[in-house]
C-alpha angles and dihedrals in degrees: 000000000000123000117196117185133196114210138180143100120307117290097019097123103266096137092046091049092049092052091048092049091045090055091046094050092045088052088053090056101259102155106177100058127143134183126214106205122212104293094201089072089070096047112121092202135076118296139186115026091352096055117132139189090271091054095047093043089053092049094045096048092046091047090052093046093049093045090051094049094048091047088058092050108038137044091219125032126190113203124203096215133353132238086258090064089057090052092056092055088046090054089053090050092050093048090052095049096253092115132029126231094256092054091048091048089053092052092044092053093045090051092049093049093049094045092051096047101037103021129176116255092212132009121198109201110203117205120227123281126181112302117255111207110224104161092270107054122078109240096211106117092199090057090050091051092047090054090047090053092049091050093050090051091049092051092046089058099035119108098230093166110199092342118121126240115190125188110219124192138157135064123333091262093047092046091053091050091051094047093048091049090052091049093048093047094051 
């Protein structure tokens, strides 16, 4: 089983990249291929700058459940976000008094345990692009960049072992070329 994740702040092109890569892999004959959509879209609690422990716990537990189920069903799984993404939004929440240190510590440990036991084989980190408001995403560019900075710090400290983390920037077409090259070379 191969698990490929797409990570980055909100509105950086993860969903678009997943759909492009899905089409590419299907065209290459990969038959057993599943997609985990962005779990936060289903969350019944506050998101963005208003997110709380309850929100992030809901997102993390649902992310883990969906990843686990898809891993049991498909040979290759494409994930829209990682558990590390959730941790960045949790850090923001803690720093803005929407979550206490104990709650953050719980989510951090849960993230670490999941990532060690059921890690991603490859993570494509997509750099920020202009925010597209869609009724869910926060349109504040400074907020997007703050989340991006937190994610980069988390990845710089994460013990990814032999897993691969690729930074992907550029236009949609250039990003897809880079991702395909990484996949073909590995």
